[in-house]
N, C-alpha and C positions, 0 to 999 in steps of 0.2 A: 513541525510539518504536519500535526496532528488536527488544527481549526481545520487544517485547506484538506486532509482526508475522511473528517467528519461530513464536510458538509459535499467533497464526491458523494456518498457516505448516499446522502440524505436527496439529492438529488438527485442520484440516478436507482435510485429504490428503484424505481417501476420496468428498470428498463435492464437490456445483458449484459450488466458490470462485477464485480466481485471484487472484494479490495482483498487483502491476503496478507498478517504478515512474520512474518519470524522473527523471534528476541533470542536474540545472543548472548546474553545476560543471566552468570551457572546461575543462577541465582532463584527459584524456580517461585520461592512464596516469594519473594523482591519485589516481580514481573504479576504477581497474579498485584498488588500492592495496587502496581502505577498502569494498571488497567484498568481498576474502578478512579482512579485519583484520576488518569486522564480523559478515563471517557473513554475506551477504544472498545466498537461496541462490534468490529466488522472483526473475523475471525483474525485468530490469530494464532501461531504455531508457536513451541516452545525446541529450540535449535540444539535441545538436551542438557545436560554440566560439562561439556563439552565445552558449549561459550562457540565461537568464533569458528569453533574446528570440531561441529557437528555433523550431523547426515545429513542434513539440510542444505548446509553451507558445504557445504560439502563435493555435494552429486549437484549444485547449477554453477559452482564455483565461486563464489562469493570469494573477494580476497579482500573488500572493503566495507563499513558502515555509513551508515542505509547506502543500499545496493536498491535499488528499482529497476523492473523489470514491466515493461508491458507486455503483456499474453494473448494474444488475437483469440477467438476461438478457434481453431484449429489448432489449438495450440502452442503458434510460432510467438517466438521471444521478436518480435515486432521493433520495440525497441527498449533504451535502456537508459539506465538514468536524468531520465527528464524527472521536472520537481518543480511545483508551479504553471506559466501556463504553457511552459513547453507540456510538463505533465496531459493540463487536460486539455489541446489541443491533441493529443497523442489520443487518448478519450474519445474525443467526442470525432477524431479519424476514424477509427477502429468503428466507435458504435453508426455511424454515417455508411459504410462500407455496409456494413448490416441490412441501412436501412432506418434510419432512430436517429431523429435530425437533434441538436441538443446544441442547447447555448448554456451555460453554469454560469454561475454567478458566484462570486468569491466575496465576503465582510472583510476588511480589513481587520487583522485584529493585530492588538496593542504586546499578544504576550509573547514572550519567546520561547516555543517549542520544541 
């Protein structure tokens, strides 16, 4: 999913859009290496040493990884577990509601991330 996420961040850099990640790995040093290796440029939070049972996933009722929430400008979860084209549709729909028309373009990626 990283190539798709990088593409969204790049294409929507001038729009009211933010991608936020939560990592559930218990090894913080390992996470730092993954962030560097996978070129994760967006804000990403650590769920703590308890991994999938950490405070963020507990508060947001996350029971499986990855879980995707698309949240609107009012903080309301509007879509859950949308990926690829469905994620694009969710994001562009919410941006259109705010008066921002966008057309997202993604290259095919051979790497399996």
